[in-house]
C-alpha positions as CSV (number, residue, x, y, z in Angstrom):
1,X,118.3,-104.9,30.0
2,X,116.0,-101.9,29.6
3,X,116.6,-99.3,32.3
4,X,114.7,-96.3,31.0
5,X,111.4,-96.1,29.0
6,X,110.6,-93.0,27.1
7,X,107.0,-92.1,26.1
8,X,105.8,-89.7,23.4
9,X,103.0,-87.5,24.7
10,X,100.5,-86.5,22.0
11,X,98.4,-89.4,20.7
12,X,100.5,-91.8,22.8
13,X,99.5,-90.7,26.3
14,X,96.5,-88.5,25.4
15,X,94.4,-87.5,22.4
16,X,95.7,-84.6,20.3
17,X,95.6,-84.8,16.5
18,X,91.8,-85.1,16.2
19,X,91.4,-81.6,17.7
20,X,93.8,-80.2,15.0
21,X,91.9,-82.0,12.3
22,X,88.6,-80.7,13.7
23,X,89.9,-77.1,13.6
24,X,91.2,-77.6,10.1
25,X,87.7,-78.9,9.0
26,X,86.0,-75.8,10.5
27,X,88.4,-73.5,8.7
28,X,87.7,-75.4,5.5
29,X,84.0,-74.7,5.9
30,X,84.7,-71.1,6.6
31,X,86.8,-70.7,3.4
32,X,84.6,-73.0,1.2
33,X,83.4,-70.0,-0.8
34,X,86.9,-69.7,-2.1
35,X,88.2,-73.3,-2.4
36,X,86.9,-76.8,-1.9
37,X,87.6,-78.3,1.5
38,X,90.4,-80.6,0.3
39,X,92.1,-77.7,-1.5
40,X,92.0,-75.7,1.7
41,X,93.7,-78.6,3.5
42,X,96.4,-78.8,0.9
43,X,97.1,-75.1,1.1
44,X,97.3,-75.2,4.9
45,X,99.7,-78.1,4.8
46,X,101.9,-76.4,2.3
47,X,102.1,-73.3,4.5
48,X,102.6,-75.3,7.7
49,X,105.6,-77.0,6.1
50,X,107.0,-73.7,4.9
51,X,106.7,-72.2,8.4
52,X,107.8,-75.2,10.4
53,X,111.4,-74.0,10.8
54,X,110.1,-70.6,12.0
55,X,107.2,-71.6,14.3
56,X,108.1,-75.2,15.2
57,X,105.4,-77.7,16.2
58,X,102.3,-77.0,18.3
59,X,99.0,-75.1,18.4
60,X,100.5,-71.6,18.2
61,X,102.4,-72.3,15.0
62,X,99.4,-74.1,13.6
63,X,97.1,-71.2,14.3
64,X,99.5,-68.7,12.7
65,X,99.8,-70.9,9.6
66,X,96.0,-71.1,9.4
67,X,95.8,-67.3,9.5
68,X,98.3,-67.0,6.7
69,X,96.6,-69.6,4.6
70,X,93.2,-68.0,5.2
71,X,94.4,-64.6,4.1
72,X,96.0,-66.1,1.0
73,X,93.0,-68.3,0.1
74,X,90.6,-65.4,0.5
75,X,92.7,-63.0,-1.5
76,X,93.0,-60.7,1.5
77,X,89.2,-60.6,2.0
78,X,89.3,-62.3,5.5
79,X,87.0,-60.4,7.7
80,X,87.6,-59.3,11.3
81,X,85.0,-61.8,12.5
82,X,86.7,-64.6,10.7
83,X,90.1,-63.6,12.1
84,X,88.6,-63.6,15.6
85,X,87.1,-67.0,15.0
86,X,90.4,-68.5,13.9
87,X,92.2,-67.1,16.9
88,X,89.5,-68.4,19.2
89,X,89.8,-71.9,17.7
90,X,93.5,-71.7,18.2
91,X,93.2,-70.7,21.8
92,X,90.8,-73.6,22.3
93,X,93.5,-76.0,21.2
94,X,95.6,-74.7,24.1
95,X,92.9,-75.2,26.7
96,X,91.1,-78.4,25.5
97,X,90.6,-80.8,28.4
98,X,93.2,-83.7,28.3
99,X,91.7,-87.1,27.5
100,X,94.0,-89.9,28.5
101,X,94.1,-92.8,26.0
102,X,92.8,-96.2,27.3
103,X,95.3,-98.3,29.2
104,X,97.9,-95.5,29.6
105,X,97.5,-94.9,33.4
106,X,97.4,-98.6,34.2
107,X,100.6,-99.2,32.3
108,X,102.4,-96.3,34.0
109,X,101.2,-97.6,37.4
110,X,102.5,-101.1,36.7
111,X,105.9,-100.1,35.5
112,X,106.8,-96.9,37.5
113,X,108.7,-98.7,40.2
114,X,110.6,-101.0,37.7
115,X,111.9,-98.4,35.3
116,X,112.9,-94.8,35.1
117,X,110.1,-93.2,33.0
118,X,110.7,-90.2,30.7
119,X,108.4,-88.1,28.5
120,X,109.9,-87.0,25.3
121,X,107.7,-84.7,23.3
122,X,108.2,-82.0,20.6
123,X,106.4,-78.7,20.4
124,X,105.9,-75.5,22.2
125,X,107.5,-75.6,25.7
126,X,104.6,-73.8,27.5
127,X,101.9,-75.7,25.7
128,X,103.5,-79.2,26.3
129,X,104.2,-78.4,30.0
130,X,100.6,-77.3,30.5
131,X,99.2,-80.4,28.8
132,X,101.4,-82.7,31.0
133,X,100.2,-80.9,34.1
134,X,96.6,-80.9,33.1
135,X,96.8,-84.6,32.2
136,X,97.6,-85.5,35.9
137,X,100.2,-88.0,34.6
138,X,103.3,-85.9,35.4
139,X,104.0,-87.6,38.8
140,X,104.7,-90.9,37.0
141,X,107.7,-89.4,35.2
142,X,111.2,-88.9,36.4
143,X,112.3,-86.6,33.6
144,X,110.5,-84.4,31.0
145,X,112.2,-83.6,27.7
146,X,110.5,-81.1,25.4
147,X,112.5,-80.7,22.2
148,X,112.1,-78.7,19.0
149,X,112.3,-81.9,16.9
150,X,112.9,-85.6,17.2
151,X,116.0,-86.5,15.1
152,X,118.6,-89.1,15.9
153,X,120.8,-86.3,17.4
154,X,118.1,-85.4,19.9
155,X,117.9,-89.0,21.1
156,X,121.7,-89.4,21.3
157,X,121.9,-86.3,23.5
158,X,119.2,-87.5,25.8
159,X,120.7,-90.9,26.2
160,X,124.1,-89.3,27.0
161,X,122.3,-87.0,29.5
162,X,120.7,-90.0,31.2
163,X,124.0,-91.7,31.4
164,X,123.0,-95.0,29.9
165,X,123.9,-97.1,26.9
166,X,121.5,-96.9,23.8
167,X,120.5,-100.5,24.2
168,X,119.2,-99.7,27.8
169,X,116.7,-97.2,26.4
170,X,113.2,-98.0,25.0
171,X,111.0,-95.5,23.3
172,X,107.2,-95.9,23.0
173,X,105.3,-93.7,20.5
174,X,102.7,-93.4,17.7
175,X,104.9,-91.9,15.1
176,X,107.3,-94.0,13.0
177,X,109.0,-90.8,11.8
178,X,109.5,-89.2,15.2
179,X,109.3,-92.0,17.9
180,X,110.6,-95.1,16.3
181,X,113.0,-94.8,13.3
182,X,115.4,-92.1,14.8
183,X,115.6,-94.1,18.0
184,X,116.5,-97.3,16.2
185,X,119.1,-95.3,14.2
186,X,121.1,-94.6,17.3
187,X,121.1,-98.2,18.5
188,X,118.3,-97.9,21.1
189,X,114.9,-99.7,21.2
190,X,111.5,-98.5,20.1
191,X,107.9,-99.8,19.9
192,X,105.3,-98.4,17.6
193,X,101.8,-97.9,19.0
194,X,99.8,-96.4,16.1
195,X,97.0,-94.0,16.6
196,X,94.0,-93.9,14.2
197,X,94.6,-90.2,13.3
198,X,98.1,-89.1,12.3
199,X,99.3,-85.8,10.9
200,X,100.3,-86.0,7.3
201,X,103.8,-84.8,8.1
202,X,104.4,-87.7,10.5
203,X,103.5,-90.2,7.7
204,X,106.2,-89.1,5.4
205,X,108.6,-91.9,6.2
206,X,111.6,-92.8,4.0
207,X,112.5,-96.4,3.1
208,X,114.4,-98.2,5.9
209,X,115.6,-101.6,6.9
210,X,114.8,-101.4,10.6
211,X,112.7,-104.0,12.3
212,X,110.5,-103.0,15.2
213,X,107.5,-104.2,17.2
214,X,104.0,-102.8,16.6
215,X,101.4,-103.0,19.3
216,X,97.7,-102.3,18.8
217,X,97.2,-100.8,22.2
218,X,99.5,-99.5,24.9
219,X,98.4,-102.1,27.5
220,X,100.0,-104.8,25.3
221,X,103.3,-103.3,26.5
222,X,103.1,-105.1,29.8
223,X,103.6,-108.7,28.6
224,X,106.3,-107.5,26.3
225,X,108.3,-105.9,29.1
226,X,108.0,-109.1,31.2
227,X,110.1,-110.9,28.5
228,X,112.9,-108.3,28.6
């Protein structure tokens, strides 16, 4: 019997990753005199991974990594105007209007009185809090959990905090790496709802033997829950 349902935020409740890829594309064009677009993307990803433990996830760390990559790619020739443009694009990531994904609010309305609902998202605390408030969805959730990463230990701690058994918890998210496999590893339940744009880091999934349900859209969750 499922008692608590957890939802990932970015690209599960609202659009997120396409804005990052759009900024990356603009930076690639800016630096195209030094490297081809695909090589700029490769260098950016390399520096993002190097900085992940220092900056964590989110727009601020992404922007700092872009600045570092731009300085390195340009051989230190990055202009003041280009630096300002990168910072402006990074700030825009923090203020972009929230676009709720289709079906999300209807699902939340249908299940809010039947289950305890929780948001579990990783990233910068201020950024994620602001996005949730700007989304207008915050009133549907009984608990908000913003974590530095989504590993099995983070889910175990949350389940203990919520005072339920693992089998009473269900996680919904677009990332196998963050929202599905670590949840299954601790004995809880997870459903994968893929999004068409996924960060390269989230697609680096090791081999596993777990079975899980994949839905094509979040509103397919309602008939699934009726069977549980």
